[in-house]
C-alpha positions, 0 to 999 in steps of 0.5 A: 492512488494504491498508496491511499487505498493503504491507508483508507480501506482493510480490516483493522489489522491491515489498516493498523498494520500497511497506514504508519508505512504508507504515510512513512513512504508517502513522507519520504516520496516528498521530501526526496528522502530516499531515492526509491520511487514511490512506486517500489515503495508500495510494492515493498510493503505490499510483498512484505505485508503478504510474506509475514500475515496471509491474503489481503481480506477481500476488501482491501484486495478489492481495491487493489484490484480496482486502482490496477485496472484504473494504471492499466487503463 
């Protein structure tokens, strides 16, 4: 779900930067190119974005929070 959030939600800057990374991670997962789990890839993408660009927009934060809630439910 978080991977889908990265491709659809957030401000223009977030979508411009995160969508290509999310699509590449999905493609690598589907083609079994990399041994890194999809969850680890998404976590790495999010951590790198935060490190380079600071906090997420409110919209992206809300949707990522909803993903987390659904995953723990």
